[in-house]
N, C-alpha and C positions, 0 to 999 in steps of 0.2 A: 505494499499499500504508500505508495507517494506519500509528501505530506501535505502536499491539499489534497487528496482525496481523507486524510485521519480526520484536517480541520475543519469539511465540510459534514462529516462525520460524526462529529461531536457536538453538532450543533442542535440546541432541542429539539426538533422539527426531526430533520434527516435522521437522528435518533430513532425517534418512533415511527418514524415513516416512513421515509426513504433504506435504513436499513431497520425495520420493522421483522420480527420472527416466526409475521404471516407471511406467506408469499405471495398472497393475495395485493394485502396492504401496500407488503413489497413492492409488485409489478403495479397498481395501481399507483401512485406516485409516482415511480421511475420514468410510467410512460406520460406520464402526466405534461414531468418537465420533458420529457423528448419533445413533445408536439411543443409547446413552448418555444424549446431554444432552437426547432427549426422554426417556427415561426419569427423569434428574435435575427435572423441570421439577418434580410435587411439592412438592421441598424448597427451594422458593421461599422465599424470607425468614425463610428457619432458618439453623441453626452447621451448615456442611459442613466434615468432614474427610475427606483424603483420603488414604488409608494408600498408601504406594511411588508419590506423587506424581509419580515420576520428573522430569521438565522443566517440568513443571508446568501442559502444553500443556492440558490439560480440564481444569484447574480455570480458567485464563486467560480460557477462551471460551465457560464458565459465567457467571462474573465477568460476561462480558458478552455474557450471554440478556436473553432480556428475563427467562427466568427466575430471577437471581441469585439467591441466597444474601443474608441477613446479613451473615453470615459464614465463609469459607472460610478452611481450613488443611491447606499440603498438607505430609507428612510422610515421608522417604527417611532412609537410614544411614548413607550418608558427607554428613559435615559439608560437605565442596565445596559437592556436589551442591545442599546447602539453601538457604548462601551466597551461590552464583549465579542461585538463583530467587529468592529477595529483594533483590538488584539488579538484576533483570531482571526481573520481574513484578512484588513483593510492591508491596503497598497497604494506607491502615487497612484495609480490608478483608476483605486477601488479606494469608495472608502462610505463610511454610513453618518447620519446625521438625522438627527430628530426635524417629526414632521412640524413643529411648532415653528422652525429653523427653516422651511419653505414658506410661511406670511410674508418674510424678508422682500424687498421689491429685485436685492442683487440676483434671487433666482427669477425671476419673471422673463417668460420665452428664451430661457436655456435653454431645454432639451429637446432633444431631437426625438427621445422615445418615453413613455414613461407605461413601465409594467407596473400591471396591479393584476395579482395574481391571489383571489380563496380571498380576499376581503370587501368585498362592495356590500355583499351578503352581510354580514355584520353590520353595516352599518344603518343608524337609524332615522337621517338624515344624509339620504345623498348625492341632492342636487348640490349643496354647497364645495363636497366632491369632486365634482364633473367640475363645478364653473374654476375649482386650483387647477382642477389637473388642465383646462381651455388657457389660465393663465400662466402657467409653466411649462407648457409645450410651445415652440417658436413655432411660425409662420405654416411650414411645409411640416409640422412634426404630427406623430403619431402613439394614440391609443393601443397596449394588446392588452386584454381584462380576459381573464377568466373569473368560472363561478361557476358551482357548483348546480351539476342539473336538479331539483329537487323536486318535482312532478313526474305525474302521469309513471311509467315502464317502471325507469332505473327508479323512482323511491321504491317501489313494491317488494326489488333489492335489494336499496340502501338501508332500506331502516331494517330490514335482519340483522345484517349483516353487521352495525351498526352494534347493535344490540347485542349477539354473539360475541363479536369484540369488547365490549363493553364486558359484560361476562369473564373473562377467558384475560380483560388484564392489558389486552392487544393493540396497540396503538393510543390514539389521544382525541375518545371521546362522552370529555367529563361534558355534567348538563346541558345534555340533549334532550328539550320540550320531548313528551311524549304526546301522542294523538290519539283524539279520538275517533272510532273506528267515524263515525258523519266524518270527520275533516281530515284522514286515513283517505278516504273513499275520493272526495273532494277535489284534493290532492292530485290523487292518482285522474282524474275525469278533469280537469282544469283547461282551458282552452289560451288563457291566458289575458282574458280582455280587465280583469280588474284580478285586484285582490283577493286571494280565494278563504284564505283563512285570518284567523288576531295571529301578527306574528308576535309569540313574548320580550319584554322587554328587557335584558337582567342592567345589572352596576355594578360594576368595579371600581372601585375608589379610584385605582392608580389611573383607568383609561375610559369613566364614566360609563353612557350607558353604551350596550350595543345587542345586536339577536344572536340568537342561535341561526343552526340553519330551518326551522322551523319554517313551513309556511311560504320560506324564500320562492321567488318565479321571475326565471331566469326571464321568461319569456318579455315580462314586461318590465325587464331592466332596461335592455336590447331597445323598445318604444322610448322611453326616457333617455337612454343615450344618441339616440336616432336626432335629439331636434336640435343636440348642438354636435355632433359629428354628424360626419357623412360613415356609414358603414362598409367596408371593404372582403372583408370574411369573415363567417360564417363555420368553426371548426369545430369539431367531438376530440372531447380523448375520454381513454387515457386510448384509444383506439381512430387517427384522425379521417377516419371514413368512415365512423357511425356521424348518427344524423344526432344532431342537437337531442331529438322527442329520444333518442335511444344509447344517449352516452352517458357517463358519468359525472362531466363540467364540460361546459362550453367556452369557446374563446372566440371574441373579440375583435377584429382586427380596424382597428376607423380610423380617420385622418378629417382631424378640427380642420371645422365649415371659416370657409372666410366671409 
């Protein structure tokens, strides 16, 4: 194992997901990353921000690929996470900052790409975050977003698997709100024209209010995105050939409207 591989697998996300002892969880998350890395190839030699970068695993893999950005910045809410990522992965071309630091004007129109993986499903008010992305992106900048599919047939598979993983102490699935039978049926049958079930709101003293996965509707997010961005591609994962209606996650590649 290389020093970089060791540094990546030491991350709190990678340890539980990418290096999970469950082959299914391991494969699912690694495959999702592979799809994301392929989509991010067009940002080679550019300036990239990973908003909600977690333990920095994705950015570290991207910087170590043949399509490495010229500069990559990971942003997180928790200062301790930022400090840990800097110590473990930081280089002259890979840095980590607090999300609050992005409010300052020096970052306006700075990035050629903003990546946001598995974050927006947890955000209680998405619109200010999308406004921030618009401000941070350069004139020709692009947005690369992934969110989980929590509707239709995928939910029928994912929810039982989460319960099994939780019982076995595998992965990272704490605090997943339960569905009633009616809510579960509604979530499977929803067309995405409206919010189909009430989304629980939790509060963490360090990060504030947030949603878990329950009730997230990727189709509603798509409609919200289209108000500010032109969506160029919609890709499923862990297998890129999957339609979002059958996939575990969905990726959006979008360009800022002029």
